[in-house]
Z-matrix of the N, CA and C atoms (Angstrom, degrees):
N
C 1 1.471
C 2 1.533 1 109.91
N 3 1.328 2 117.15 1 131.13
C 4 1.461 3 121.67 2 179.98
C 5 1.521 4 109.68 3 -73.08
N 6 1.320 5 116.39 4 132.90
C 7 1.466 6 121.56 5 -179.81
C 8 1.526 7 110.36 6 -65.19
N 9 1.302 8 115.65 7 136.22
C 10 1.463 9 121.13 8 175.94
C 11 1.524 10 108.79 9 -65.16
N 12 1.333 11 117.31 10 119.19
C 13 1.461 12 120.91 11 -176.37
C 14 1.517 13 112.81 12 -61.37
N 15 1.322 14 116.91 13 -26.05
C 16 1.468 15 119.63 14 178.23
C 17 1.527 16 111.81 15 -62.25
N 18 1.330 17 115.74 16 -25.86
C 19 1.462 18 119.88 17 -177.64
C 20 1.527 19 113.43 18 -80.60
N 21 1.336 20 117.61 19 -12.84
C 22 1.465 21 119.45 20 -176.76
C 23 1.530 22 112.36 21 -120.56
N 24 1.319 23 116.68 22 12.24
C 25 1.455 24 120.88 23 174.86
C 26 1.527 25 109.37 24 -92.04
N 27 1.325 26 116.33 25 156.32
C 28 1.466 27 120.80 26 178.73
C 29 1.526 28 109.48 27 -67.79
N 30 1.321 29 114.23 28 127.38
C 31 1.457 30 121.14 29 178.61
C 32 1.534 31 109.00 30 -119.26
N 33 1.320 32 116.04 31 164.61
C 34 1.470 33 120.06 32 -179.70
C 35 1.514 34 111.99 33 -59.82
N 36 1.334 35 116.77 34 -29.58
C 37 1.464 36 120.11 35 -178.78
C 38 1.526 37 112.72 36 -107.07
N 39 1.355 38 117.32 37 20.47
C 40 1.466 39 120.33 38 178.36
C 41 1.530 40 110.69 39 -63.31
N 42 1.315 41 115.15 40 156.41
C 43 1.466 42 120.64 41 178.61
C 44 1.527 43 110.70 42 -56.87
N 45 1.334 44 116.14 43 138.77
C 46 1.456 45 121.37 44 177.77
C 47 1.523 46 109.82 45 -126.95
N 48 1.329 47 116.10 46 152.19
C 49 1.465 48 120.99 47 175.23
C 50 1.526 49 108.84 48 -145.87
N 51 1.320 50 116.22 49 164.10
C 52 1.462 51 120.53 50 176.53
C 53 1.522 52 109.59 51 -76.95
N 54 1.326 53 115.45 52 150.09
C 55 1.470 54 122.04 53 176.97
C 56 1.522 55 108.03 54 -120.25
N 57 1.320 56 116.46 55 131.01
C 58 1.463 57 121.43 56 177.75
C 59 1.523 58 110.00 57 -123.06
N 60 1.323 59 115.34 58 164.62
C 61 1.462 60 121.39 59 172.90
C 62 1.526 61 108.74 60 -123.28
N 63 1.335 62 116.34 61 137.35
C 64 1.464 63 123.25 62 176.15
C 65 1.517 64 108.41 63 -124.46
N 66 1.330 65 116.69 64 136.48
C 67 1.458 66 120.95 65 -173.53
C 68 1.522 67 111.51 66 -121.01
N 69 1.330 68 116.30 67 122.26
C 70 1.466 69 122.17 68 172.83
C 71 1.517 70 108.29 69 -90.87
N 72 1.333 71 116.24 70 109.79
C 73 1.467 72 121.17 71 -179.64
C 74 1.527 73 108.11 72 -100.00
N 75 1.334 74 116.35 73 116.19
C 76 1.460 75 122.02 74 -179.37
C 77 1.527 76 110.75 75 -103.16
N 78 1.332 77 115.62 76 148.63
C 79 1.465 78 122.34 77 174.25
C 80 1.520 79 108.65 78 -146.46
N 81 1.324 80 115.97 79 157.33
C 82 1.462 81 122.74 80 178.52
C 83 1.525 82 106.98 81 -105.79
N 84 1.349 83 115.78 82 105.59
C 85 1.458 84 120.97 83 -173.52
C 86 1.531 85 109.27 84 -126.13
N 87 1.335 86 116.57 85 126.76
C 88 1.469 87 121.67 86 179.28
C 89 1.520 88 111.71 87 52.94
N 90 1.332 89 115.88 88 40.81
C 91 1.461 90 120.66 89 176.32
C 92 1.509 91 114.72 90 75.83
N 93 1.348 92 118.06 91 12.64
C 94 1.459 93 121.78 92 -177.92
C 95 1.527 94 110.31 93 -130.06
N 96 1.351 95 115.60 94 145.24
C 97 1.452 96 120.09 95 173.75
C 98 1.520 97 108.70 96 -79.84
N 99 1.337 98 116.42 97 126.68
C 100 1.464 99 120.77 98 -177.12
C 101 1.517 100 110.67 99 -129.25
N 102 1.342 101 114.73 100 161.98
C 103 1.459 102 121.09 101 -178.78
C 104 1.533 103 109.34 102 -129.83
N 105 1.320 104 115.41 103 145.94
C 106 1.460 105 121.16 104 -175.59
C 107 1.529 106 110.38 105 -92.20
N 108 1.344 107 116.03 106 124.81
C 109 1.455 108 121.56 107 179.03
C 110 1.528 109 110.53 108 -125.13
N 111 1.331 110 115.14 109 155.66
C 112 1.458 111 120.54 110 -176.51
C 113 1.523 112 110.96 111 -128.78
N 114 1.315 113 115.17 112 157.62
C 115 1.458 114 122.93 113 166.97
C 116 1.526 115 107.41 114 -117.94
N 117 1.347 116 116.27 115 140.30
C 118 1.455 117 121.02 116 -174.10
C 119 1.530 118 111.17 117 -114.41
N 120 1.318 119 114.95 118 159.47
C 121 1.464 120 120.33 119 178.02
C 122 1.515 121 112.02 120 -101.98
N 123 1.336 122 117.45 121 -4.37
C 124 1.464 123 121.77 122 -178.89
C 125 1.520 124 109.49 123 -134.20
N 126 1.326 125 116.69 124 164.65
C 127 1.455 126 121.56 125 176.09
C 128 1.514 127 112.51 126 84.48
N 129 1.323 128 115.93 127 -164.37
C 130 1.456 129 122.28 128 179.89
C 131 1.522 130 111.10 129 -83.02
N 132 1.320 131 115.84 130 156.44
C 133 1.474 132 123.40 131 177.96
C 134 1.536 133 111.46 132 59.12
N 135 1.325 134 116.76 133 41.97
C 136 1.463 135 120.23 134 176.27
C 137 1.532 136 109.06 135 -57.35
N 138 1.305 137 115.70 136 134.93
C 139 1.466 138 125.19 137 -179.68
C 140 1.530 139 113.41 138 77.48
N 141 1.338 140 118.37 139 -5.74
C 142 1.462 141 119.38 140 169.53
C 143 1.524 142 108.35 141 -79.20
N 144 1.313 143 116.21 142 156.53
C 145 1.464 144 120.91 143 177.18
C 146 1.520 145 108.82 144 -86.66
N 147 1.330 146 116.23 145 136.53
C 148 1.459 147 120.94 146 -177.13
C 149 1.523 148 111.04 147 -146.14
N 150 1.321 149 114.58 148 160.23
C 151 1.457 150 120.85 149 170.86
C 152 1.532 151 109.08 150 -70.47
N 153 1.325 152 117.98 151 153.85
C 154 1.459 153 119.03 152 168.97
C 155 1.532 154 108.81 153 -59.07
N 156 1.318 155 117.12 154 125.62
C 157 1.456 156 120.03 155 -177.67
C 158 1.515 157 111.65 156 -160.01
N 159 1.337 158 116.03 157 154.47
C 160 1.452 159 119.74 158 179.20
C 161 1.513 160 111.51 159 -172.97
N 162 1.315 161 116.06 160 174.85
C 163 1.454 162 122.51 161 -171.37
C 164 1.534 163 112.04 162 -80.75
N 165 1.317 164 115.75 163 144.85
C 166 1.462 165 122.06 164 173.55
C 167 1.523 166 108.97 165 -84.73
N 168 1.335 167 116.79 166 128.44
C 169 1.458 168 121.63 167 -179.23
C 170 1.538 169 110.64 168 -86.87
N 171 1.323 170 115.97 169 167.66
C 172 1.466 171 121.40 170 -174.69
C 173 1.524 172 113.21 171 -63.22
N 174 1.335 173 117.37 172 -24.83
C 175 1.463 174 120.80 173 -178.30
C 176 1.526 175 112.71 174 -98.16
N 177 1.332 176 118.03 175 14.34
C 178 1.462 177 122.14 176 -176.97
C 179 1.519 178 111.51 177 -119.64
N 180 1.341 179 115.82 178 153.13
C 181 1.451 180 120.55 179 164.06
C 182 1.525 181 107.54 180 -100.42
N 183 1.327 182 117.94 181 -178.42
C 184 1.460 183 120.47 182 -175.28
C 185 1.526 184 112.11 183 -62.78
N 186 1.333 185 117.21 184 -42.30
C 187 1.464 186 119.73 185 -179.80
C 188 1.527 187 111.09 186 -63.92
N 189 1.346 188 116.87 187 -42.55
C 190 1.469 189 120.29 188 177.21
C 191 1.516 190 110.82 189 -58.41
N 192 1.336 191 115.50 190 -43.23
C 193 1.461 192 120.59 191 -179.16
C 194 1.520 193 111.21 192 -63.57
N 195 1.334 194 116.91 193 -44.86
C 196 1.462 195 120.64 194 179.94
C 197 1.526 196 110.98 195 -61.70
N 198 1.332 197 117.16 196 -42.48
C 199 1.462 198 121.28 197 178.80
C 200 1.529 199 110.54 198 -62.44
N 201 1.325 200 116.16 199 -44.20
C 202 1.464 201 121.24 200 179.95
C 203 1.521 202 111.12 201 -61.85
N 204 1.332 203 115.16 202 -48.15
C 205 1.464 204 121.14 203 -178.05
C 206 1.524 205 110.91 204 -60.27
N 207 1.324 206 116.76 205 -47.70
C 208 1.455 207 120.61 206 -177.39
C 209 1.526 208 110.92 207 -62.16
N 210 1.331 209 116.46 208 -40.94
C 211 1.462 210 119.73 209 179.43
C 212 1.530 211 110.98 210 -67.20
N 213 1.329 212 116.89 211 -40.18
C 214 1.466 213 120.50 212 -177.61
C 215 1.519 214 112.45 213 -62.51
N 216 1.324 215 117.13 214 -36.63
C 217 1.459 216 120.65 215 -177.64
C 218 1.530 217 112.73 216 -87.37
N 219 1.327 218 117.11 217 -37.01
C 220 1.467 219 120.36 218 -167.36
C 221 1.518 220 114.89 219 -121.63
N 222 1.333 221 117.66 220 -17.49
C 223 1.455 222 120.13 221 -173.37
C 224 1.515 223 113.58 222 80.30
N 225 1.337 224 117.81 223 2.84
C 226 1.462 225 121.13 224 -179.35
C 227 1.530 226 110.36 225 -70.30
N 228 1.342 227 115.49 226 137.21
C 229 1.460 228 122.17 227 175.78
C 230 1.525 229 109.91 228 -128.04
N 231 1.322 230 114.88 229 155.23
C 232 1.466 231 121.45 230 173.74
C 233 1.525 232 111.99 231 53.34
N 234 1.322 233 115.80 232 45.83
C 235 1.462 234 122.09 233 177.98
C 236 1.524 235 109.09 234 -96.90
N 237 1.336 236 116.44 235 131.09
C 238 1.465 237 119.77 236 175.54
C 239 1.527 238 108.74 237 -79.42
N 240 1.325 239 116.41 238 128.08
C 241 1.455 240 120.04 239 176.90
C 242 1.522 241 110.26 240 -137.34
N 243 1.325 242 116.22 241 160.79
C 244 1.458 243 122.04 242 -179.66
C 245 1.523 244 109.81 243 -127.85
N 246 1.324 245 115.19 244 143.44
C 247 1.463 246 120.51 245 178.93
C 248 1.525 247 110.15 246 -73.68
N 249 1.316 248 116.15 247 138.34
C 250 1.460 249 121.62 248 -176.88
C 251 1.521 250 112.10 249 -107.64
N 252 1.341 251 117.50 250 -60.53
C 253 1.458 252 119.81 251 -169.31
C 254 1.528 253 110.20 252 -165.35
N 255 1.335 254 115.77 253 159.02
C 256 1.470 255 121.45 254 173.87
C 257 1.521 256 109.76 255 -107.64
N 258 1.342 257 115.53 256 146.80
C 259 1.470 258 122.05 257 -178.81
C 260 1.527 259 108.11 258 -126.54
N 261 1.331 260 115.80 259 125.62
C 262 1.466 261 118.87 260 -171.98
C 263 1.527 262 113.45 261 -135.01
N 264 1.327 263 116.94 262 23.01
C 265 1.471 264 118.97 263 177.57
C 266 1.526 265 109.96 264 -54.20
N 267 1.310 266 116.47 265 137.98
C 268 1.467 267 121.21 266 -174.19
C 269 1.525 268 112.42 267 -60.17
N 270 1.329 269 116.68 268 -36.14
C 271 1.470 270 120.35 269 -174.65
C 272 1.527 271 113.28 270 -107.07
N 273 1.320 272 118.15 271 24.60
C 274 1.470 273 119.33 272 -174.50
C 275 1.537 274 112.61 273 -73.56
N 276 1.302 275 118.62 274 -18.18
C 277 1.463 276 121.87 275 177.79
C 278 1.529 277 108.82 276 -125.01
N 279 1.336 278 118.10 277 134.43
C 280 1.469 279 120.15 278 -175.96
C 281 1.524 280 114.40 279 -73.30
N 282 1.332 281 118.47 280 -16.91
C 283 1.467 282 120.88 281 -174.30
C 284 1.526 283 112.34 282 -90.04
N 285 1.322 284 116.96 283 -45.07
C 286 1.466 285 121.40 284 -175.07
C 287 1.524 286 109.01 285 -163.23
N 288 1.301 287 116.38 286 -177.96
C 289 1.464 288 120.97 287 177.98
C 290 1.535 289 108.48 288 -74.69
N 291 1.339 290 115.11 289 121.39
C 292 1.465 291 121.08 290 -177.68
C 293 1.517 292 109.59 291 -134.72
N 294 1.308 293 116.09 292 126.89
C 295 1.468 294 123.09 293 172.82
C 296 1.515 295 107.96 294 -102.15
N 297 1.316 296 117.11 295 133.04
C 298 1.471 297 118.75 296 177.45
C 299 1.513 298 110.72 297 -120.38
N 300 1.313 299 115.11 298 146.88
C 301 1.465 300 122.76 299 174.90
C 302 1.521 301 107.26 300 -115.72
N 303 1.333 302 115.87 301 125.85
C 304 1.466 303 119.78 302 -175.72
C 305 1.520 304 111.50 303 -98.62
N 306 1.326 305 114.27 304 151.79
C 307 1.458 306 123.35 305 176.78
C 308 1.524 307 108.43 306 -131.25
N 309 1.346 308 116.50 307 161.81
C 310 1.456 309 118.86 308 167.87
C 311 1.519 310 109.17 309 -129.97
N 312 1.330 311 115.11 310 151.30
C 313 1.460 312 122.17 311 178.83
C 314 1.518 313 108.91 312 -136.24
N 315 1.330 314 116.02 313 151.18
C 316 1.465 315 122.76 314 178.87
C 317 1.516 316 108.44 315 -121.06
N 318 1.331 317 117.19 316 124.73
C 319 1.461 318 119.51 317 -177.27
C 320 1.524 319 111.49 318 -136.83
N 321 1.321 320 114.91 319 161.94
C 322 1.458 321 122.97 320 167.26
C 323 1.531 322 106.37 321 -102.36
N 324 1.329 323 118.80 322 114.53
C 325 1.470 324 120.70 323 -175.38
C 326 1.524 325 113.46 324 -55.06
N 327 1.337 326 117.21 325 -33.43
C 328 1.464 327 118.60 326 -178.47
C 329 1.525 328 112.01 327 -66.74
N 330 1.336 329 117.21 328 -20.54
C 331 1.466 330 120.79 329 178.20
C 332 1.530 331 112.65 330 -91.14
N 333 1.333 332 115.90 331 -11.12
C 334 1.460 333 120.13 332 -175.20
C 335 1.537 334 109.76 333 -136.85
N 336 1.324 335 117.41 334 78.36
C 337 1.473 336 119.48 335 178.26
C 338 1.523 337 110.96 336 -60.83
N 339 1.326 338 115.77 337 138.30
C 340 1.460 339 120.87 338 -177.69
C 341 1.524 340 110.51 339 -77.20
N 342 1.319 341 115.84 340 130.16
C 343 1.460 342 122.38 341 171.31
C 344 1.526 343 105.80 342 -113.59
N 345 1.312 344 116.61 343 100.54
C 346 1.460 345 121.33 344 -171.97
C 347 1.517 346 111.71 345 -64.10
N 348 1.348 347 116.11 346 130.04
C 349 1.452 348 121.74 347 -176.92
C 350 1.525 349 112.96 348 -66.45
N 351 1.318 350 115.81 349 163.89
C 352 1.465 351 122.88 350 -173.18
C 353 1.527 352 112.50 351 -60.45
N 354 1.322 353 117.83 352 -41.97
C 355 1.465 354 121.58 353 -177.34
C 356 1.527 355 112.70 354 -104.02
N 357 1.310 356 115.31 355 26.94
C 358 1.463 357 121.85 356 176.22
C 359 1.525 358 107.93 357 -105.72
N 360 1.322 359 116.50 358 119.07
C 361 1.466 360 119.53 359 -178.57
C 362 1.521 361 112.24 360 -86.18
N 363 1.332 362 116.69 361 -23.73
C 364 1.459 363 120.33 362 -178.80
C 365 1.519 364 108.77 363 -158.53
N 366 1.318 365 115.83 364 148.04
C 367 1.466 366 121.33 365 176.97
C 368 1.527 367 107.27 366 -146.13
N 369 1.339 368 116.46 367 133.25
C 370 1.458 369 118.75 368 -168.94
C 371 1.529 370 110.56 369 -156.86
N 372 1.347 371 115.24 370 150.00
C 373 1.464 372 121.76 371 174.55
C 374 1.536 373 109.10 372 -88.79
N 375 1.336 374 116.10 373 133.64
C 376 1.463 375 122.20 374 176.64
C 377 1.518 376 110.03 375 -124.84
N 378 1.336 377 116.80 376 145.33
C 379 1.457 378 120.24 377 171.03
C 380 1.518 379 109.49 378 -63.25
N 381 1.335 380 117.47 379 141.66
C 382 1.463 381 120.07 380 -176.16
C 383 1.523 382 111.74 381 -64.78
N 384 1.319 383 117.52 382 -19.75
C 385 1.456 384 121.16 383 176.93
C 386 1.532 385 111.73 384 -105.08
N 387 1.316 386 116.51 385 7.94
C 388 1.464 387 120.87 386 177.94
C 389 1.527 388 109.65 387 -131.98
N 390 1.317 389 114.65 388 52.31
C 391 1.459 390 120.43 389 -178.52
C 392 1.527 391 110.09 390 -76.06
N 393 1.317 392 117.50 391 150.74
C 394 1.475 393 119.95 392 175.85
C 395 1.529 394 110.05 393 -65.68
N 396 1.333 395 116.21 394 152.92
C 397 1.462 396 120.21 395 -178.29
C 398 1.526 397 112.17 396 -75.27
N 399 1.320 398 117.13 397 -28.71
C 400 1.460 399 120.35 398 -176.73
C 401 1.531 400 111.48 399 -91.62
N 402 1.350 401 115.45 400 66.16
C 403 1.462 402 121.15 401 176.24
C 404 1.532 403 109.24 402 -88.67
N 405 1.332 404 115.74 403 138.67
C 406 1.452 405 119.91 404 -179.17
C 407 1.520 406 113.10 405 -86.12
N 408 1.331 407 115.55 406 162.48
C 409 1.458 408 123.90 407 177.42
C 410 1.540 409 110.35 408 50.68
N 411 1.342 410 116.17 409 -138.50
C 412 1.469 411 121.65 410 176.82
C 413 1.520 412 110.56 411 -107.85
N 414 1.332 413 116.26 412 33.93
C 415 1.463 414 120.07 413 -172.33
C 416 1.524 415 113.45 414 -70.35
N 417 1.316 416 118.00 415 -23.75
C 418 1.468 417 119.02 416 174.53
C 419 1.527 418 109.94 417 -62.00
N 420 1.325 419 117.23 418 -42.85
C 421 1.460 420 122.47 419 178.00
C 422 1.522 421 110.79 420 -65.72
N 423 1.328 422 116.83 421 -42.70
C 424 1.462 423 120.66 422 -179.62
C 425 1.526 424 110.80 423 -63.15
N 426 1.329 425 117.00 424 -42.29
C 427 1.470 426 120.94 425 178.48
C 428 1.524 427 110.25 426 -62.98
N 429 1.322 428 116.97 427 -45.60
C 430 1.465 429 121.21 428 179.73
C 431 1.529 430 111.02 429 -60.31
N 432 1.323 431 117.07 430 -45.37
C 433 1.465 432 120.37 431 -179.73
C 434 1.530 433 111.44 432 -65.22
N 435 1.325 434 116.95 433 -38.09
C 436 1.469 435 120.51 434 178.72
C 437 1.519 436 110.97 435 -65.41
N 438 1.336 437 116.51 436 -39.60
C 439 1.464 438 120.55 437 177.80
C 440 1.526 439 110.61 438 -64.35
N 441 1.320 440 117.41 439 -42.74
C 442 1.466 441 121.64 440 177.71
C 443 1.525 442 110.33 441 -62.37
N 444 1.314 443 116.78 442 -42.11
C 445 1.466 444 121.51 443 178.88
C 446 1.530 445 110.39 444 -61.84
N 447 1.327 446 115.91 445 -41.72
C 448 1.462 447 120.79 446 177.55
C 449 1.528 448 110.55 447 -62.80
N 450 1.326 449 117.15 448 -43.89
C 451 1.467 450 120.96 449 178.32
C 452 1.528 451 110.87 450 -58.87
N 453 1.314 452 116.35 451 -46.94
C 454 1.467 453 119.93 452 -178.19
C 455 1.520 454 111.20 453 -64.09
N 456 1.337 455 117.58 454 -39.80
C 457 1.457 456 120.82 455 176.19
C 458 1.523 457 111.37 456 -62.53
N 459 1.315 458 115.52 457 -39.00
C 460 1.457 459 121.04 458 -176.55
C 461 1.524 460 111.33 459 -65.53
N 462 1.323 461 117.19 460 -32.50
C 463 1.464 462 120.58 461 -179.86
C 464 1.527 463 111.50 462 -71.56
N 465 1.324 464 116.68 463 -25.23
C 466 1.461 465 120.75 464 -176.53
C 467 1.522 466 113.57 465 -97.55
N 468 1.312 467 116.67 466 -30.08
C 469 1.465 468 120.28 467 -175.88
C 470 1.518 469 109.15 468 -158.66
N 471 1.309 470 116.21 469 159.87
C 472 1.459 471 120.41 470 -179.52
C 473 1.524 472 109.36 471 -80.33
N 474 1.317 473 117.46 472 111.59
C 475 1.459 474 121.55 473 -177.40
C 476 1.520 475 111.08 474 -120.14
N 477 1.329 476 117.09 475 24.93
C 478 1.462 477 120.02 476 -172.77
C 479 1.529 478 112.53 477 -111.26
N 480 1.329 479 116.62 478 14.79
C 481 1.454 480 118.82 479 -177.05
C 482 1.513 481 113.88 480 -55.53
N 483 1.333 482 117.29 481 -37.91
C 484 1.459 483 120.80 482 -179.62
C 485 1.528 484 112.19 483 -73.78
N 486 1.326 485 117.57 484 -11.61
C 487 1.458 486 119.76 485 -179.01
C 488 1.521 487 112.12 486 -95.86
N 489 1.317 488 116.71 487 -10.28
C 490 1.463 489 121.63 488 -174.61
C 491 1.527 490 111.35 489 -107.54
N 492 1.344 491 116.98 490 155.50
C 493 1.467 492 118.89 491 168.95
C 494 1.525 493 109.11 492 -67.24
N 495 1.312 494 117.17 493 168.78
C 496 1.467 495 120.25 494 -178.36
C 497 1.522 496 110.89 495 -60.19
N 498 1.339 497 116.46 496 -37.35
C 499 1.463 498 121.17 497 177.52
C 500 1.520 499 109.03 498 -122.28
N 501 1.305 500 117.57 499 135.67
C 502 1.460 501 121.81 500 -173.22
C 503 1.524 502 110.23 501 -149.76
N 504 1.305 503 115.69 502 160.35
C 505 1.462 504 121.03 503 177.64
C 506 1.529 505 109.78 504 -92.85
N 507 1.327 506 116.21 505 163.83
C 508 1.462 507 120.11 506 176.90
C 509 1.522 508 110.82 507 -64.04
N 510 1.328 509 116.28 508 -33.47
C 511 1.465 510 119.37 509 178.62
C 512 1.523 511 111.09 510 -66.28
N 513 1.328 512 117.18 511 -40.25
C 514 1.467 513 120.74 512 177.58
C 515 1.523 514 110.80 513 -64.46
N 516 1.333 515 116.48 514 -38.78
C 517 1.460 516 120.20 515 177.75
C 518 1.527 517 110.99 516 -65.46
N 519 1.329 518 116.51 517 -41.03
C 520 1.469 519 119.41 518 179.74
C 521 1.528 520 111.44 519 -66.32
N 522 1.328 521 117.11 520 -39.74
C 523 1.474 522 120.74 521 178.13
C 524 1.526 523 109.92 522 -60.41
N 525 1.339 524 116.29 523 -40.40
C 526 1.459 525 120.37 524 178.77
C 527 1.529 526 110.69 525 -64.44
N 528 1.323 527 116.54 526 -46.32
C 529 1.467 528 120.61 527 177.73
C 530 1.523 529 110.72 528 -57.33
N 531 1.323 530 116.44 529 -46.63
C 532 1.465 531 120.32 530 -177.44
C 533 1.523 532 111.45 531 -64.36
N 534 1.330 533 116.84 532 -35.42
C 535 1.460 534 120.50 533 178.70
C 536 1.524 535 111.09 534 -66.35
N 537 1.329 536 117.04 535 -41.66
C 538 1.460 537 120.87 536 -179.16
C 539 1.523 538 111.35 537 -72.97
N 540 1.338 539 116.14 538 -44.64
C 541 1.466 540 120.35 539 -176.85
C 542 1.523 541 113.00 540 -80.19
N 543 1.332 542 116.22 541 -15.60
C 544 1.473 543 121.94 542 179.79
C 545 1.527 544 111.44 543 59.49
N 546 1.314 545 114.86 544 44.53
C 547 1.461 546 120.21 545 177.02
C 548 1.523 547 110.16 546 -155.27
N 549 1.324 548 115.63 547 153.17
C 550 1.459 549 121.18 548 178.45
C 551 1.515 550 109.12 549 -82.89
N 552 1.331 551 117.28 550 134.35
C 553 1.456 552 122.15 551 -177.28
C 554 1.524 553 111.06 552 -111.36
N 555 1.315 554 116.47 553 141.70
C 556 1.454 555 121.01 554 175.08
C 557 1.523 556 109.02 555 -67.79
N 558 1.321 557 116.58 556 127.23
C 559 1.459 558 121.83 557 -173.78
C 560 1.524 559 112.19 558 -59.63
N 561 1.329 560 117.42 559 -46.01
C 562 1.465 561 120.59 560 -176.81
C 563 1.532 562 111.04 561 -66.57
N 564 1.325 563 116.48 562 -45.97
C 565 1.464 564 119.77 563 -179.17
C 566 1.528 565 111.57 564 -66.67
N 567 1.337 566 115.99 565 -36.05
C 568 1.459 567 119.64 566 178.71
C 569 1.521 568 110.67 567 -62.62
N 570 1.321 569 117.22 568 -47.65
C 571 1.460 570 120.38 569 -177.91
C 572 1.525 571 111.25 570 -65.86
N 573 1.326 572 116.78 571 -38.22
C 574 1.457 573 120.19 572 178.29
C 575 1.513 574 110.29 573 -61.30
N 576 1.344 575 116.11 574 -45.19
C 577 1.453 576 121.24 575 -179.61
C 578 1.524 577 111.52 576 -63.32
N 579 1.329 578 117.65 577 -43.50
C 580 1.465 579 121.69 578 -179.07
C 581 1.522 580 111.02 579 -64.09
N 582 1.335 581 117.03 580 -44.09
C 583 1.463 582 119.59 581 -178.86
C 584 1.521 583 111.65 582 -67.98
N 585 1.330 584 117.27 583 -29.01
C 586 1.465 585 120.64 584 176.91
C 587 1.524 586 111.57 585 -66.60
N 588 1.328 587 116.80 586 -26.46
C 589 1.462 588 120.75 587 179.23
C 590 1.530 589 111.97 588 -69.44
N 591 1.341 590 116.98 589 -22.75
C 592 1.470 591 122.89 590 -179.43
C 593 1.528 592 111.67 591 54.89
N 594 1.312 593 114.86 592 47.57
C 595 1.465 594 119.86 593 -178.55
C 596 1.525 595 112.62 594 -119.91
N 597 1.350 596 116.78 595 -3.59
C 598 1.454 597 120.77 596 179.50
C 599 1.525 598 110.88 597 -107.17
N 600 1.320 599 114.72 598 149.88
C 601 1.458 600 120.93 599 176.06
C 602 1.515 601 109.00 600 -122.19
N 603 1.321 602 116.53 601 127.33
C 604 1.462 603 122.13 602 176.55
C 605 1.523 604 108.34 603 -73.46
N 606 1.329 605 117.06 604 120.32
C 607 1.469 606 120.54 605 -177.39
C 608 1.526 607 112.21 606 -78.93
N 609 1.350 608 116.28 607 -14.57
C 610 1.453 609 119.81 608 -174.87
C 611 1.514 610 112.70 609 76.83
N 612 1.327 611 116.94 610 5.72
C 613 1.456 612 122.31 611 -179.40
C 614 1.523 613 110.48 612 -104.20
N 615 1.321 614 114.33 613 157.02
C 616 1.461 615 121.71 614 177.82
C 617 1.528 616 108.59 615 -109.14
N 618 1.315 617 116.94 616 143.77
C 619 1.465 618 120.26 617 179.20
C 620 1.521 619 109.48 618 -58.67
N 621 1.318 620 117.70 619 123.15
C 622 1.474 621 120.57 620 -176.81
C 623 1.519 622 111.97 621 -65.95
N 624 1.336 623 114.41 622 151.52
C 625 1.458 624 120.14 623 176.67
C 626 1.508 625 113.87 624 88.15
N 627 1.332 626 116.57 625 -4.48
C 628 1.465 627 120.40 626 -179.98
C 629 1.522 628 108.35 627 -126.91
N 630 1.316 629 117.67 628 112.79
C 631 1.454 630 121.96 629 -178.37
C 632 1.520 631 109.42 630 -64.52
N 633 1.341 632 114.94 631 126.80
C 634 1.456 633 118.77 632 -177.49
C 635 1.506 634 112.10 633 62.08
N 636 1.349 635 115.21 634 28.98
C 637 1.464 636 121.48 635 -172.01
C 638 1.512 637 113.66 636 -70.89
N 639 1.336 638 116.14 637 -178.87
C 640 1.464 639 121.83 638 -175.32
C 641 1.526 640 112.42 639 -72.78
N 642 1.325 641 114.71 640 154.90
C 643 1.455 642 122.24 641 179.08
C 644 1.522 643 111.07 642 -70.38
N 645 1.319 644 115.32 643 144.30
C 646 1.469 645 121.12 644 175.93
C 647 1.522 646 110.37 645 -96.85
N 648 1.329 647 114.77 646 137.20
C 649 1.448 648 121.82 647 178.27
C 650 1.527 649 109.34 648 -117.78
N 651 1.312 650 115.59 649 162.94
C 652 1.452 651 121.71 650 172.28
C 653 1.520 652 108.28 651 -138.79
N 654 1.325 653 117.11 652 165.11
C 655 1.463 654 119.76 653 179.21
C 656 1.512 655 110.96 654 -79.10
N 657 1.330 656 116.30 655 142.29
C 658 1.452 657 120.68 656 174.97
C 659 1.516 658 109.28 657 -63.19
N 660 1.306 659 116.74 658 137.29
C 661 1.465 660 120.87 659 178.80
C 662 1.524 661 109.64 660 -75.41
């Protein structure tokens, strides 16, 4: 029997739930891919480590909410982020039914000094494979999915510009790729693949401090 379409259309009294945004902020620090986590003084899971996250208000869309949340926790502005996935498990929040949409962002910490939010008791970078055990909500799953999404993007296109200095060597780029993908890459095949993308520009400069050192590249504008 075909379902009556009137029963599945939005009605004035249709079920409603809160919508939140959670942001996985990644950075490349000391040769390792890391993620930014916070501890809060209010709300659920106090003192557990969590991603920056918060509720979307009636006058916001998802991007507005993500920007607001990130600024409230970290002081970060004008950060490029991408939507990853939605999470709608019935029991994912202890207070009420909450759907969250996750995002990921890539930054260079030296370009974005942290301004710790008012109700944030602690904020810290963790290795993606060395996460604290006391993670709140379903944030372990969200972090894992964001990392997988980043890996898949990396295989198709160069998405690490925010993780690199303005000028970098091919070896530095390969180390970054290997850290994100968690695998060792063949040097010759890696360079062939990168040059085929036609996204790098040879600066004609040599890395300073190294006699006869490696060539520096930058991203094509």
